[in-house]
C-alpha positions as CSV (number, residue, x, y, z in Angstrom):
1,M,-41.9,32.6,-30.5
2,L,-40.6,29.6,-28.6
3,D,-42.6,28.4,-25.5
4,T,-41.1,27.4,-22.3
5,A,-41.1,23.7,-23.0
6,S,-39.3,24.3,-26.3
7,V,-36.7,26.6,-24.8
8,N,-36.0,23.7,-22.2
9,T,-35.9,20.9,-24.8
10,I,-33.3,22.9,-26.9
11,A,-31.2,23.6,-23.8
12,T,-31.3,20.0,-22.9
13,S,-30.2,19.1,-26.4
14,A,-27.3,21.5,-26.4
15,K,-26.3,20.3,-23.1
16,T,-26.3,16.6,-24.2
17,D,-24.3,17.8,-27.5
18,R,-21.6,19.3,-25.2
19,F,-21.3,16.3,-23.0
20,A,-21.0,14.1,-26.1
21,L,-18.3,16.6,-27.3
22,L,-16.4,16.1,-24.1
23,D,-16.8,12.3,-24.2
24,W,-15.2,12.2,-27.8
25,S,-12.5,14.6,-26.7
26,F,-11.7,12.3,-24.0
27,L,-11.5,9.3,-26.2
28,A,-9.4,11.3,-28.8
29,G,-7.1,12.3,-25.9
30,L,-6.3,8.8,-25.1
31,M,-5.6,7.9,-28.8
32,L,-3.5,10.8,-29.5
33,L,-1.4,10.1,-26.3
34,S,-0.8,6.5,-27.7
35,L,0.9,8.3,-30.7
36,Q,4.1,8.7,-29.0
37,V,6.2,8.5,-32.0
38,V,4.3,11.1,-33.8
39,S,5.0,14.9,-33.2
40,A,4.3,18.3,-34.5
41,G,7.6,20.1,-34.0
42,P,8.8,19.7,-30.3
43,A,5.1,18.6,-29.3
44,Q,3.5,15.3,-29.6
45,T,-0.2,15.0,-30.7
46,G,-1.2,14.6,-27.2
47,H,0.3,17.7,-26.0
48,L,-1.8,19.6,-28.5
49,W,-4.8,18.0,-27.2
50,A,-3.9,18.8,-23.5
51,S,-3.4,22.2,-24.5
52,A,-6.8,22.7,-26.2
53,M,-8.5,21.0,-23.2
54,L,-6.7,23.1,-20.8
55,A,-7.7,26.3,-22.7
56,Y,-11.3,25.2,-22.7
57,L,-11.2,24.6,-18.9
58,I,-9.6,28.1,-18.1
59,L,-12.4,29.7,-20.2
60,Q,-15.1,27.7,-18.3
61,R,-13.1,28.4,-15.0
62,R,-13.2,24.6,-14.2
63,V,-9.6,24.6,-13.2
64,T,-9.3,23.2,-9.6
65,A,-6.8,22.4,-7.2
66,T,-6.3,22.0,-3.4
67,P,-4.3,24.3,-1.3
68,I,-1.9,21.6,-0.5
69,E,-1.5,20.7,-4.1
70,L,-0.8,24.2,-5.1
71,G,1.6,24.7,-2.2
72,I,3.7,21.5,-2.7
73,F,3.7,22.1,-6.3
74,L,5.3,25.7,-6.1
75,A,7.6,24.7,-3.5
76,F,9.0,21.7,-5.4
77,F,9.3,23.7,-8.6
78,T,10.8,26.8,-6.9
79,V,13.6,24.6,-5.0
80,A,14.2,22.6,-8.4
81,L,14.5,25.6,-10.5
82,I,16.9,27.3,-7.8
83,N,19.0,24.1,-7.9
84,T,19.0,24.1,-11.5
85,V,20.3,27.7,-11.8
86,M,22.4,27.7,-8.7
87,V,24.1,24.3,-8.6
88,D,27.2,24.1,-10.8
89,V,26.9,20.6,-12.4
90,H,26.8,19.5,-16.1
91,R,23.2,19.3,-17.5
92,I,21.5,18.0,-20.6
93,K,18.0,19.1,-21.8
94,D,17.4,21.0,-18.6
95,E,15.2,23.5,-20.4
96,F,13.1,20.7,-21.8
97,Q,12.6,19.1,-18.3
98,I,11.7,22.8,-16.8
99,L,9.0,23.2,-19.6
100,K,7.6,19.7,-18.9
101,F,7.2,20.0,-15.1
102,A,6.1,23.8,-15.5
103,V,3.5,23.2,-18.3
104,V,3.1,19.9,-19.7
105,Y,2.7,17.7,-16.7
106,P,0.4,20.2,-14.7
107,A,-1.7,20.6,-17.9
108,F,-2.4,16.8,-18.0
109,F,-3.1,16.7,-14.3
110,I,-5.8,19.4,-14.4
111,V,-7.5,17.7,-17.6
112,G,-7.2,14.4,-15.7
113,R,-8.8,16.0,-12.7
114,F,-11.6,17.5,-14.8
115,Y,-12.5,14.1,-16.3
116,G,-12.3,12.4,-12.9
117,Q,-14.9,14.7,-11.7
118,Y,-16.9,14.7,-15.1
119,Y,-17.4,10.8,-15.0
120,F,-18.2,10.5,-11.4
121,K,-21.8,10.4,-12.2
122,R,-21.9,9.8,-15.8
123,R,-21.4,6.9,-18.2
124,L,-17.7,6.3,-19.3
125,P,-17.5,6.3,-23.1
126,L,-15.2,3.2,-23.0
127,G,-15.4,-0.4,-21.7
128,V,-14.1,-3.8,-22.0
129,W,-14.8,-4.1,-25.5
130,F,-13.2,-0.6,-26.3
131,I,-10.0,-1.9,-24.5
132,A,-10.0,-5.1,-26.4
133,G,-10.3,-3.3,-29.7
134,F,-7.5,-1.0,-28.6
135,V,-5.2,-3.8,-27.9
136,V,-6.0,-5.6,-31.3
137,V,-5.4,-2.2,-33.2
138,Q,-2.0,-1.8,-31.5
139,W,-1.0,-5.5,-32.2
140,L,-1.9,-4.8,-35.9
141,I,0.2,-1.7,-36.2
142,Q,3.1,-3.4,-34.7
143,H,2.8,-6.6,-36.7
144,F,2.6,-4.7,-40.2
145,Q,4.9,-2.2,-39.0
146,L,2.9,0.8,-40.1
147,P,5.1,3.8,-41.0
148,V,4.9,7.2,-39.1
149,I,2.9,5.7,-36.1
150,H,5.0,2.7,-35.3
151,Q,8.7,2.7,-34.5
152,P,10.5,-0.6,-34.0
153,L,12.6,-0.8,-31.0
154,Q,16.3,-2.2,-30.7
155,F,15.4,-3.6,-27.3
156,Q,12.5,-5.5,-25.7
157,E,12.1,-7.7,-28.8
158,G,8.9,-9.7,-28.8
159,S,6.8,-7.6,-26.5
160,L,4.0,-5.4,-27.6
161,H,4.4,-1.7,-27.7
162,G,2.5,-0.6,-30.8
163,T,2.6,3.1,-31.3
164,F,4.0,3.8,-28.0
165,R,7.9,4.5,-27.5
166,E,8.3,1.4,-25.3
167,R,6.3,-1.4,-23.6
168,N,5.9,0.2,-20.3
169,W,3.8,3.1,-21.5
170,F,1.7,0.7,-23.5
171,A,0.9,-1.2,-20.2
172,V,0.2,2.0,-18.3
173,M,-2.2,3.0,-20.8
174,L,-4.0,-0.1,-20.7
175,F,-3.9,-0.2,-16.9
176,F,-5.5,3.3,-16.6
177,M,-8.1,2.4,-18.9
178,A,-9.0,-0.9,-17.2
179,Y,-8.7,0.7,-13.7
180,I,-11.0,3.6,-14.3
181,V,-13.7,1.0,-16.0
182,M,-13.4,-0.9,-12.7
183,L,-13.9,2.0,-10.6
184,K,-17.2,2.6,-12.1
185,T,-18.7,-0.5,-10.6
186,P,-16.2,-1.1,-7.8
187,S,-18.3,-3.9,-6.3
188,R,-19.4,-5.9,-9.0
189,M,-17.9,-9.2,-9.3
190,L,-17.5,-9.2,-13.3
191,S,-15.7,-5.9,-13.1
192,A,-12.9,-7.4,-10.9
193,I,-12.7,-10.6,-13.2
194,E,-12.4,-8.3,-16.4
195,F,-9.8,-6.1,-14.6
196,L,-7.8,-9.0,-13.7
197,A,-8.1,-10.4,-17.0
198,I,-6.8,-7.2,-18.7
199,C,-3.9,-7.0,-16.5
200,V,-2.9,-10.6,-17.2
201,L,-3.2,-10.0,-21.0
202,V,-1.4,-6.9,-21.0
203,T,1.5,-8.7,-18.9
204,L,1.6,-11.6,-21.5
205,L,1.6,-9.2,-24.6
206,S,4.0,-6.5,-23.2
207,G,6.3,-8.5,-20.8
208,S,5.7,-5.8,-18.0
209,K,6.0,-7.3,-14.6
210,S,4.8,-4.2,-12.7
211,V,1.3,-4.2,-14.1
212,L,0.4,-7.4,-12.3
213,V,1.6,-6.0,-9.1
214,A,-0.3,-2.7,-9.5
215,G,-3.5,-4.6,-10.5
216,G,-3.3,-6.8,-7.5
217,I,-3.0,-3.6,-5.3
218,A,-5.8,-1.9,-7.1
219,L,-7.9,-5.2,-6.5
220,L,-7.1,-5.4,-2.7
221,F,-7.8,-1.4,-2.1
222,A,-10.1,-0.2,-4.8
223,F,-12.6,-3.0,-5.1
224,R,-15.1,-3.3,-2.5
225,G,-16.2,-6.5,-0.7
226,H,-15.8,-9.9,-2.0
227,L,-12.8,-10.5,0.2
228,T,-12.5,-14.3,-1.0
229,L,-12.6,-13.1,-4.8
230,K,-9.9,-10.6,-4.2
231,V,-7.6,-12.8,-2.5
232,L,-8.1,-15.6,-5.2
233,G,-7.4,-12.8,-7.8
234,V,-4.1,-11.9,-6.1
235,I,-3.0,-15.5,-5.7
236,V,-3.8,-16.0,-9.3
237,G,-1.7,-12.8,-10.3
238,G,1.1,-13.9,-8.1
239,A,1.1,-17.5,-9.7
240,I,1.3,-16.1,-13.1
241,F,3.9,-13.5,-12.1
242,I,6.2,-16.4,-10.6
243,E,5.5,-18.6,-13.7
244,L,6.5,-15.8,-16.1
245,F,9.2,-13.9,-14.2
246,A,10.8,-16.0,-11.6
247,W,13.7,-16.7,-13.8
248,Q,14.4,-13.0,-14.1
249,L,14.4,-12.6,-10.4
250,S,17.1,-15.2,-9.7
251,G,20.7,-16.3,-10.5
252,D,22.8,-14.1,-12.8
253,L,19.9,-12.1,-14.0
254,L,19.1,-10.9,-10.4
255,R,23.0,-10.2,-10.0
256,V,23.1,-8.2,-12.7
257,R,20.1,-6.1,-11.7
258,L,21.5,-5.5,-8.4
259,E,25.1,-4.9,-9.4
260,D,25.0,-3.5,-13.0
261,E,21.3,-2.0,-13.1
262,R,18.8,-0.9,-10.5
263,G,20.7,-1.8,-7.5
264,L,23.8,0.0,-8.6
265,A,21.7,3.1,-9.8
266,A,20.1,3.4,-5.9
267,V,23.6,2.8,-4.5
268,L,25.0,5.8,-6.5
269,S,21.9,7.9,-6.1
270,W,22.1,7.6,-2.5
271,D,25.7,8.6,-2.5
272,L,24.6,11.9,-4.6
273,I,21.8,12.7,-2.2
274,Q,24.1,12.4,0.8
275,R,26.6,14.8,-0.9
276,D,23.7,17.4,-1.4
277,W,20.6,16.5,0.3
278,L,18.7,19.6,-1.4
279,G,19.2,18.1,-4.7
280,Y,20.7,18.9,-8.0
281,G,17.9,20.3,-10.2
282,F,16.5,19.4,-13.8
283,G,18.8,17.9,-16.4
284,F,21.4,16.4,-14.1
285,V,20.6,12.7,-14.1
286,E,21.3,12.4,-17.9
287,A,24.4,14.3,-17.8
288,H,25.9,12.6,-14.7
289,F,25.3,9.1,-15.6
290,G,26.0,9.6,-19.3
291,G,29.5,11.0,-18.3
292,W,30.2,9.0,-15.2
293,W,33.0,6.7,-15.1
294,I,30.9,3.7,-13.7
295,S,28.6,2.4,-16.3
296,V,24.9,1.7,-15.1
297,Q,22.7,-0.3,-17.4
298,G,19.6,1.5,-18.6
299,L,21.1,4.9,-17.6
300,G,23.0,7.5,-19.5
301,Y,22.5,9.7,-22.5
302,G,19.0,9.7,-23.7
303,V,17.4,8.7,-20.3
304,A,16.4,11.7,-18.2
305,S,16.0,9.8,-14.9
306,V,16.8,7.0,-12.6
307,F,14.5,4.1,-12.2
308,S,12.7,5.2,-9.2
309,A,10.4,8.3,-9.2
310,P,10.9,9.1,-5.6
311,I,14.7,8.8,-5.6
312,D,14.6,10.8,-8.9
313,F,12.4,13.6,-7.3
314,L,15.3,13.6,-4.3
315,L,18.0,14.2,-6.9
316,I,16.0,17.0,-8.4
317,A,14.7,18.9,-5.2
318,G,15.5,16.8,-2.2
319,P,12.9,16.7,0.6
320,F,10.6,18.9,-1.5
321,G,10.8,16.4,-4.1
322,V,9.8,13.7,-1.8
323,L,6.8,15.9,-0.6
324,F,5.7,16.3,-4.2
325,W,5.9,12.5,-4.7
326,L,3.9,11.9,-1.7
327,V,1.2,14.4,-2.5
328,F,0.7,13.6,-6.1
329,F,1.6,10.1,-6.6
330,A,0.7,8.6,-2.9
331,G,-2.2,11.0,-2.1
332,V,-0.9,12.1,1.5
333,G,-2.9,14.9,2.7
334,L,-5.6,14.6,0.0
335,G,-7.9,12.1,2.3
336,W,-7.8,8.3,3.1
337,R,-9.5,7.4,-0.1
338,A,-7.0,9.2,-2.2
339,V,-4.2,7.3,-0.9
340,L,-5.9,3.8,-1.5
341,I,-6.9,4.7,-4.9
342,L,-3.5,6.1,-5.9
343,A,-1.6,3.1,-4.1
344,P,-1.2,1.2,-7.4
345,V,0.5,4.1,-9.1
346,A,2.6,5.0,-6.1
347,S,3.9,1.3,-5.7
348,W,4.5,1.3,-9.5
349,S,6.5,4.5,-9.3
350,L,8.9,3.1,-6.6
351,I,10.6,0.8,-9.3
352,N,10.0,2.6,-12.4
353,P,10.3,6.5,-13.8
354,M,6.6,6.8,-13.9
355,H,6.9,10.6,-13.3
356,Q,8.4,11.1,-16.8
357,S,5.0,10.3,-18.6
358,E,2.1,12.6,-19.6
359,I,-0.2,9.6,-19.3
360,V,0.7,9.1,-15.5
361,Y,-0.3,12.7,-14.9
362,L,-3.4,12.4,-16.5
363,M,-4.3,9.1,-14.5
364,L,-3.1,11.0,-11.3
365,G,-5.4,13.8,-11.9
366,Y,-8.4,11.5,-12.7
367,L,-7.9,9.3,-9.9
368,V,-7.3,11.8,-7.2
369,A,-10.7,13.8,-8.3
370,W,-12.5,10.4,-8.4
371,A,-11.3,9.6,-4.8
372,R,-12.1,13.1,-3.2
373,L,-15.5,13.0,-4.8
374,Q,-16.1,9.3,-3.5
375,Q,-15.0,10.2,-0.1
376,A,-17.0,13.5,-0.1
377,Q,-19.9,11.5,-1.0
378,A,-19.4,9.0,1.5
379,T,-19.3,11.8,4.2
380,V,-22.3,13.5,2.9
381,T,-24.3,10.0,3.0
382,A,-23.2,9.4,6.4
383,T,-24.6,12.8,7.9
384,T,-27.6,12.9,5.8
385,P,-30.9,12.1,7.6
386,V,-32.6,8.8,6.4
387,G,-35.1,9.6,3.5
388,V,-33.2,12.6,2.5
389,Q,-31.8,12.3,-1.2
390,T,-28.3,13.5,-2.2
391,D,-26.6,13.9,-5.6
392,S,-23.1,14.3,-7.1
393,H,-23.5,18.0,-6.8
394,D,-23.5,17.8,-3.0
395,A,-20.2,15.7,-3.1
396,A,-18.7,18.0,-5.3
397,T,-19.4,20.8,-3.3
398,A,-18.1,19.0,0.0
399,A,-14.9,18.0,-1.7
400,G,-14.2,21.7,-2.9
401,C,-14.7,20.8,-6.7
402,R,-16.9,21.7,-9.5
403,S,-18.4,18.9,-11.4
């Protein structure tokens, strides 16, 4: 018969093993999400991981959401669905978009939210060396053009995308990993230097301009103290940005972006919004710009959204789409800390269709949970008498989350 000490030891061991499994699951999820060209039927490997994790969270009763998140999501999806059924326009893959916004994206957001809570007081199973190894593996896969997991692109030649469908999703994944690593030690100078170095490396390898902008915003808003270092980092990032991309933002290339690509898309989208301010529902953008007599570079058949997330949400559900973007991408209504920590993602989504990526919803869930716990912890600390200790459970309770 076991004594009390033995029972406690076994319980502690089982708890440690369960935590280790969740760590491995998180890493496995990141790897499976990167295999964007691999699918099992209509689902990518990352979808299978998110489904398994969601089932686990439901069984454990660890699915959490704030009333404002739940209310805005239901309002957005209801209006978007009504528009899809009622507005008489040509559509392409609207069922696919409905499935993504009804099931896939919420699943990744919920899983991300769980891991944001989970790692608030626990050690991350990844760091700078893990990220460096991930980059090396992605480069090797693309260099040797490994079958099944790598798919050569007909555009963006010379940029690193590895197992991703395009370079921007590669950049988003690396930014996400670097960002959550920096958030673990948000006032440690070396963390900021490592974060900036990763952002610069990703820019050099992938050619993604936006990651430098998002990285600069993250340094300013999420990194604590060291104002001189933050300003210096932003200056260095700005100088690198100008050196690498100034030629793309002037002359004929700028004219093309304004007259034939993003600028033209914005003008045409605004005209559509003025015609019907309640939006057009799912599957409209691809069908409209694919068959429209005015050709817009980067839009058409095979492209499900315009370049800007808030504009696309306007086209889907009008003002309810904008509210969805404000809450889930900009953190409005979820606390000032959520607004600051989500600021890099919100700014990135202004000029990129970030809302069409499962990686982004995983990142949004993680960051908003982290921000709410951080803000709750600060509130508990500020209201706790000197000499009384608090822990992450107090913060989780104050934030209305289970950690």
